[in-house]
Chimera marker file (.cmm) of the C-alpha trace (Angstrom):
<marker_set name="trace">
<marker id="1" x="12.799" y="-23.295" z="5.410" r="1" g="1" b="0" radius="0.5"/>
<marker id="2" x="13.550" y="-26.704" z="6.807" r="1" g="1" b="0" radius="0.5"/>
<marker id="3" x="11.204" y="-29.630" z="6.574" r="1" g="1" b="0" radius="0.5"/>
<marker id="4" x="9.129" y="-30.902" z="9.508" r="1" g="1" b="0" radius="0.5"/>
<marker id="5" x="10.800" y="-33.969" z="11.007" r="1" g="1" b="0" radius="0.5"/>
<marker id="6" x="8.812" y="-37.161" z="10.918" r="1" g="1" b="0" radius="0.5"/>
<marker id="7" x="9.875" y="-38.758" z="14.212" r="1" g="1" b="0" radius="0.5"/>
<marker id="8" x="8.110" y="-37.779" z="17.413" r="1" g="1" b="0" radius="0.5"/>
<marker id="9" x="11.174" y="-36.558" z="19.300" r="1" g="1" b="0" radius="0.5"/>
<marker id="10" x="12.280" y="-34.124" z="16.611" r="1" g="1" b="0" radius="0.5"/>
<marker id="11" x="8.708" y="-33.082" z="15.879" r="1" g="1" b="0" radius="0.5"/>
<marker id="12" x="8.230" y="-32.173" z="19.540" r="1" g="1" b="0" radius="0.5"/>
<marker id="13" x="11.422" y="-30.099" z="19.542" r="1" g="1" b="0" radius="0.5"/>
<marker id="14" x="10.447" y="-28.341" z="16.299" r="1" g="1" b="0" radius="0.5"/>
<marker id="15" x="7.009" y="-27.510" z="17.670" r="1" g="1" b="0" radius="0.5"/>
<marker id="16" x="8.441" y="-26.239" z="20.944" r="1" g="1" b="0" radius="0.5"/>
<marker id="17" x="10.916" y="-24.017" z="19.087" r="1" g="1" b="0" radius="0.5"/>
<marker id="18" x="8.215" y="-22.614" z="16.810" r="1" g="1" b="0" radius="0.5"/>
<marker id="19" x="5.789" y="-21.962" z="19.659" r="1" g="1" b="0" radius="0.5"/>
<marker id="20" x="8.535" y="-20.259" z="21.673" r="1" g="1" b="0" radius="0.5"/>
<marker id="21" x="9.294" y="-18.020" z="18.676" r="1" g="1" b="0" radius="0.5"/>
<marker id="22" x="5.590" y="-17.249" z="18.231" r="1" g="1" b="0" radius="0.5"/>
<marker id="23" x="5.196" y="-16.356" z="21.915" r="1" g="1" b="0" radius="0.5"/>
<marker id="24" x="8.287" y="-14.138" z="21.728" r="1" g="1" b="0" radius="0.5"/>
<marker id="25" x="6.785" y="-12.330" z="18.712" r="1" g="1" b="0" radius="0.5"/>
<marker id="26" x="3.507" y="-11.749" z="20.557" r="1" g="1" b="0" radius="0.5"/>
<marker id="27" x="5.313" y="-10.352" z="23.625" r="1" g="1" b="0" radius="0.5"/>
<marker id="28" x="7.473" y="-8.149" z="21.394" r="1" g="1" b="0" radius="0.5"/>
<marker id="29" x="4.401" y="-6.685" z="19.663" r="1" g="1" b="0" radius="0.5"/>
<marker id="30" x="2.721" y="-5.956" z="23.000" r="1" g="1" b="0" radius="0.5"/>
<marker id="31" x="5.782" y="-4.170" z="24.360" r="1" g="1" b="0" radius="0.5"/>
<marker id="32" x="6.470" y="-2.171" z="21.204" r="1" g="1" b="0" radius="0.5"/>
<marker id="33" x="2.881" y="-0.981" z="20.873" r="1" g="1" b="0" radius="0.5"/>
<marker id="34" x="2.928" y="0.231" z="24.476" r="1" g="1" b="0" radius="0.5"/>
<marker id="35" x="6.259" y="2.011" z="24.011" r="1" g="1" b="0" radius="0.5"/>
<marker id="36" x="5.231" y="3.693" z="20.745" r="1" g="1" b="0" radius="0.5"/>
<marker id="37" x="1.928" y="4.822" z="22.238" r="1" g="1" b="0" radius="0.5"/>
<marker id="38" x="3.731" y="6.335" z="25.222" r="1" g="1" b="0" radius="0.5"/>
<marker id="39" x="6.659" y="7.930" z="23.412" r="1" g="1" b="0" radius="0.5"/>
<marker id="40" x="5.830" y="8.569" z="19.755" r="1" g="1" b="0" radius="0.5"/>
<marker id="41" x="2.794" y="10.798" z="19.730" r="1" g="1" b="0" radius="0.5"/>
<marker id="42" x="1.807" y="13.025" z="16.840" r="1" g="1" b="0" radius="0.5"/>
<marker id="43" x="3.214" y="16.017" z="18.691" r="1" g="1" b="0" radius="0.5"/>
<marker id="44" x="6.560" y="14.281" z="19.183" r="1" g="1" b="0" radius="0.5"/>
<marker id="45" x="6.737" y="13.406" z="15.475" r="1" g="1" b="0" radius="0.5"/>
<marker id="46" x="5.877" y="16.998" z="14.584" r="1" g="1" b="0" radius="0.5"/>
<marker id="47" x="8.681" y="18.169" z="16.851" r="1" g="1" b="0" radius="0.5"/>
<marker id="48" x="11.076" y="15.796" z="15.118" r="1" g="1" b="0" radius="0.5"/>
<marker id="49" x="10.069" y="17.184" z="11.739" r="1" g="1" b="0" radius="0.5"/>
<marker id="50" x="8.508" y="13.956" z="10.449" r="1" g="1" b="0" radius="0.5"/>
<marker id="51" x="6.651" y="14.627" z="7.192" r="1" g="1" b="0" radius="0.5"/>
<marker id="52" x="2.899" y="14.148" z="7.296" r="1" g="1" b="0" radius="0.5"/>
<marker id="53" x="2.958" y="11.226" z="4.830" r="1" g="1" b="0" radius="0.5"/>
<marker id="54" x="5.661" y="9.479" z="6.837" r="1" g="1" b="0" radius="0.5"/>
<marker id="55" x="3.771" y="10.232" z="10.031" r="1" g="1" b="0" radius="0.5"/>
<marker id="56" x="0.692" y="8.528" z="8.585" r="1" g="1" b="0" radius="0.5"/>
<marker id="57" x="2.735" y="5.420" z="7.723" r="1" g="1" b="0" radius="0.5"/>
<marker id="58" x="4.237" y="5.295" z="11.213" r="1" g="1" b="0" radius="0.5"/>
<marker id="59" x="0.799" y="5.647" z="12.774" r="1" g="1" b="0" radius="0.5"/>
<marker id="60" x="-0.490" y="2.873" z="10.500" r="1" g="1" b="0" radius="0.5"/>
<marker id="61" x="2.326" y="0.613" z="11.709" r="1" g="1" b="0" radius="0.5"/>
<marker id="62" x="1.458" y="1.363" z="15.345" r="1" g="1" b="0" radius="0.5"/>
<marker id="63" x="-2.184" y="0.579" z="14.535" r="1" g="1" b="0" radius="0.5"/>
<marker id="64" x="-1.036" y="-2.701" z="12.963" r="1" g="1" b="0" radius="0.5"/>
<marker id="65" x="0.674" y="-3.594" z="16.238" r="1" g="1" b="0" radius="0.5"/>
<marker id="66" x="-2.563" y="-2.828" z="18.081" r="1" g="1" b="0" radius="0.5"/>
<marker id="67" x="-4.590" y="-4.957" z="15.663" r="1" g="1" b="0" radius="0.5"/>
<marker id="68" x="-2.098" y="-7.821" z="15.976" r="1" g="1" b="0" radius="0.5"/>
<marker id="69" x="-2.306" y="-7.593" z="19.761" r="1" g="1" b="0" radius="0.5"/>
<marker id="70" x="-6.100" y="-7.690" z="19.618" r="1" g="1" b="0" radius="0.5"/>
<marker id="71" x="-5.892" y="-10.756" z="17.420" r="1" g="1" b="0" radius="0.5"/>
<marker id="72" x="-3.462" y="-12.394" z="19.858" r="1" g="1" b="0" radius="0.5"/>
<marker id="73" x="-6.090" y="-11.824" z="22.570" r="1" g="1" b="0" radius="0.5"/>
<marker id="74" x="-8.767" y="-13.544" z="20.491" r="1" g="1" b="0" radius="0.5"/>
<marker id="75" x="-10.429" y="-10.391" z="19.168" r="1" g="1" b="0" radius="0.5"/>
<marker id="76" x="-10.559" y="-9.440" z="15.528" r="1" g="1" b="0" radius="0.5"/>
<marker id="77" x="-10.412" y="-5.719" z="14.780" r="1" g="1" b="0" radius="0.5"/>
<marker id="78" x="-13.398" y="-4.355" z="12.880" r="1" g="1" b="0" radius="0.5"/>
<marker id="79" x="-11.304" y="-2.991" z="10.006" r="1" g="1" b="0" radius="0.5"/>
<marker id="80" x="-8.465" y="-4.718" z="8.249" r="1" g="1" b="0" radius="0.5"/>
<marker id="81" x="-5.054" y="-3.415" z="7.367" r="1" g="1" b="0" radius="0.5"/>
<marker id="82" x="-2.414" y="-4.605" z="4.961" r="1" g="1" b="0" radius="0.5"/>
<marker id="83" x="0.426" y="-5.191" z="7.392" r="1" g="1" b="0" radius="0.5"/>
<marker id="84" x="3.075" y="-5.842" z="4.737" r="1" g="1" b="0" radius="0.5"/>
<marker id="85" x="2.078" y="-2.701" z="2.805" r="1" g="1" b="0" radius="0.5"/>
<marker id="86" x="2.462" y="-0.600" z="5.957" r="1" g="1" b="0" radius="0.5"/>
<marker id="87" x="5.825" y="-2.251" z="6.719" r="1" g="1" b="0" radius="0.5"/>
<marker id="88" x="7.064" y="-1.514" z="3.215" r="1" g="1" b="0" radius="0.5"/>
<marker id="89" x="5.954" y="2.097" z="3.592" r="1" g="1" b="0" radius="0.5"/>
<marker id="90" x="7.778" y="2.589" z="6.881" r="1" g="1" b="0" radius="0.5"/>
<marker id="91" x="10.902" y="0.887" z="5.529" r="1" g="1" b="0" radius="0.5"/>
<marker id="92" x="10.829" y="3.367" z="2.636" r="1" g="1" b="0" radius="0.5"/>
<marker id="93" x="11.063" y="6.408" z="4.914" r="1" g="1" b="0" radius="0.5"/>
<marker id="94" x="14.345" y="8.202" z="4.351" r="1" g="1" b="0" radius="0.5"/>
<link id1="1" id2="2" r="1" g="1" b="0" radius="0.2"/>
<link id1="2" id2="3" r="1" g="1" b="0" radius="0.2"/>
<link id1="3" id2="4" r="1" g="1" b="0" radius="0.2"/>
<link id1="4" id2="5" r="1" g="1" b="0" radius="0.2"/>
<link id1="5" id2="6" r="1" g="1" b="0" radius="0.2"/>
<link id1="6" id2="7" r="1" g="1" b="0" radius="0.2"/>
<link id1="7" id2="8" r="1" g="1" b="0" radius="0.2"/>
<link id1="8" id2="9" r="1" g="1" b="0" radius="0.2"/>
<link id1="9" id2="10" r="1" g="1" b="0" radius="0.2"/>
<link id1="10" id2="11" r="1" g="1" b="0" radius="0.2"/>
<link id1="11" id2="12" r="1" g="1" b="0" radius="0.2"/>
<link id1="12" id2="13" r="1" g="1" b="0" radius="0.2"/>
<link id1="13" id2="14" r="1" g="1" b="0" radius="0.2"/>
<link id1="14" id2="15" r="1" g="1" b="0" radius="0.2"/>
<link id1="15" id2="16" r="1" g="1" b="0" radius="0.2"/>
<link id1="16" id2="17" r="1" g="1" b="0" radius="0.2"/>
<link id1="17" id2="18" r="1" g="1" b="0" radius="0.2"/>
<link id1="18" id2="19" r="1" g="1" b="0" radius="0.2"/>
<link id1="19" id2="20" r="1" g="1" b="0" radius="0.2"/>
<link id1="20" id2="21" r="1" g="1" b="0" radius="0.2"/>
<link id1="21" id2="22" r="1" g="1" b="0" radius="0.2"/>
<link id1="22" id2="23" r="1" g="1" b="0" radius="0.2"/>
<link id1="23" id2="24" r="1" g="1" b="0" radius="0.2"/>
<link id1="24" id2="25" r="1" g="1" b="0" radius="0.2"/>
<link id1="25" id2="26" r="1" g="1" b="0" radius="0.2"/>
<link id1="26" id2="27" r="1" g="1" b="0" radius="0.2"/>
<link id1="27" id2="28" r="1" g="1" b="0" radius="0.2"/>
<link id1="28" id2="29" r="1" g="1" b="0" radius="0.2"/>
<link id1="29" id2="30" r="1" g="1" b="0" radius="0.2"/>
<link id1="30" id2="31" r="1" g="1" b="0" radius="0.2"/>
<link id1="31" id2="32" r="1" g="1" b="0" radius="0.2"/>
<link id1="32" id2="33" r="1" g="1" b="0" radius="0.2"/>
<link id1="33" id2="34" r="1" g="1" b="0" radius="0.2"/>
<link id1="34" id2="35" r="1" g="1" b="0" radius="0.2"/>
<link id1="35" id2="36" r="1" g="1" b="0" radius="0.2"/>
<link id1="36" id2="37" r="1" g="1" b="0" radius="0.2"/>
<link id1="37" id2="38" r="1" g="1" b="0" radius="0.2"/>
<link id1="38" id2="39" r="1" g="1" b="0" radius="0.2"/>
<link id1="39" id2="40" r="1" g="1" b="0" radius="0.2"/>
<link id1="40" id2="41" r="1" g="1" b="0" radius="0.2"/>
<link id1="41" id2="42" r="1" g="1" b="0" radius="0.2"/>
<link id1="42" id2="43" r="1" g="1" b="0" radius="0.2"/>
<link id1="43" id2="44" r="1" g="1" b="0" radius="0.2"/>
<link id1="44" id2="45" r="1" g="1" b="0" radius="0.2"/>
<link id1="45" id2="46" r="1" g="1" b="0" radius="0.2"/>
<link id1="46" id2="47" r="1" g="1" b="0" radius="0.2"/>
<link id1="47" id2="48" r="1" g="1" b="0" radius="0.2"/>
<link id1="48" id2="49" r="1" g="1" b="0" radius="0.2"/>
<link id1="49" id2="50" r="1" g="1" b="0" radius="0.2"/>
<link id1="50" id2="51" r="1" g="1" b="0" radius="0.2"/>
<link id1="51" id2="52" r="1" g="1" b="0" radius="0.2"/>
<link id1="52" id2="53" r="1" g="1" b="0" radius="0.2"/>
<link id1="53" id2="54" r="1" g="1" b="0" radius="0.2"/>
<link id1="54" id2="55" r="1" g="1" b="0" radius="0.2"/>
<link id1="55" id2="56" r="1" g="1" b="0" radius="0.2"/>
<link id1="56" id2="57" r="1" g="1" b="0" radius="0.2"/>
<link id1="57" id2="58" r="1" g="1" b="0" radius="0.2"/>
<link id1="58" id2="59" r="1" g="1" b="0" radius="0.2"/>
<link id1="59" id2="60" r="1" g="1" b="0" radius="0.2"/>
<link id1="60" id2="61" r="1" g="1" b="0" radius="0.2"/>
<link id1="61" id2="62" r="1" g="1" b="0" radius="0.2"/>
<link id1="62" id2="63" r="1" g="1" b="0" radius="0.2"/>
<link id1="63" id2="64" r="1" g="1" b="0" radius="0.2"/>
<link id1="64" id2="65" r="1" g="1" b="0" radius="0.2"/>
<link id1="65" id2="66" r="1" g="1" b="0" radius="0.2"/>
<link id1="66" id2="67" r="1" g="1" b="0" radius="0.2"/>
<link id1="67" id2="68" r="1" g="1" b="0" radius="0.2"/>
<link id1="68" id2="69" r="1" g="1" b="0" radius="0.2"/>
<link id1="69" id2="70" r="1" g="1" b="0" radius="0.2"/>
<link id1="70" id2="71" r="1" g="1" b="0" radius="0.2"/>
<link id1="71" id2="72" r="1" g="1" b="0" radius="0.2"/>
<link id1="72" id2="73" r="1" g="1" b="0" radius="0.2"/>
<link id1="73" id2="74" r="1" g="1" b="0" radius="0.2"/>
<link id1="74" id2="75" r="1" g="1" b="0" radius="0.2"/>
<link id1="75" id2="76" r="1" g="1" b="0" radius="0.2"/>
<link id1="76" id2="77" r="1" g="1" b="0" radius="0.2"/>
<link id1="77" id2="78" r="1" g="1" b="0" radius="0.2"/>
<link id1="78" id2="79" r="1" g="1" b="0" radius="0.2"/>
<link id1="79" id2="80" r="1" g="1" b="0" radius="0.2"/>
<link id1="80" id2="81" r="1" g="1" b="0" radius="0.2"/>
<link id1="81" id2="82" r="1" g="1" b="0" radius="0.2"/>
<link id1="82" id2="83" r="1" g="1" b="0" radius="0.2"/>
<link id1="83" id2="84" r="1" g="1" b="0" radius="0.2"/>
<link id1="84" id2="85" r="1" g="1" b="0" radius="0.2"/>
<link id1="85" id2="86" r="1" g="1" b="0" radius="0.2"/>
<link id1="86" id2="87" r="1" g="1" b="0" radius="0.2"/>
<link id1="87" id2="88" r="1" g="1" b="0" radius="0.2"/>
<link id1="88" id2="89" r="1" g="1" b="0" radius="0.2"/>
<link id1="89" id2="90" r="1" g="1" b="0" radius="0.2"/>
<link id1="90" id2="91" r="1" g="1" b="0" radius="0.2"/>
<link id1="91" id2="92" r="1" g="1" b="0" radius="0.2"/>
<link id1="92" id2="93" r="1" g="1" b="0" radius="0.2"/>
<link id1="93" id2="94" r="1" g="1" b="0" radius="0.2"/>
</marker_set>
């Protein structure tokens, strides 16, 4: 990771780049949650032959997207989730 520049011009550019990346991430999460909710239901996963344990991990990831989107809207979800744990679980699906 690069250092934060100490002159105002480069600091402004670094901040603008980081905020643009952050906004892009938020928009991505909103779109993906909507698409998964519309197209990857439990019935669809059953039809694809997704194992129940894998299905639970996928559903946890979709819930993580929903929780992230709530947080981006200024609302904290009542229950927490370990986002990185759920990501690792989904990445382990074979």
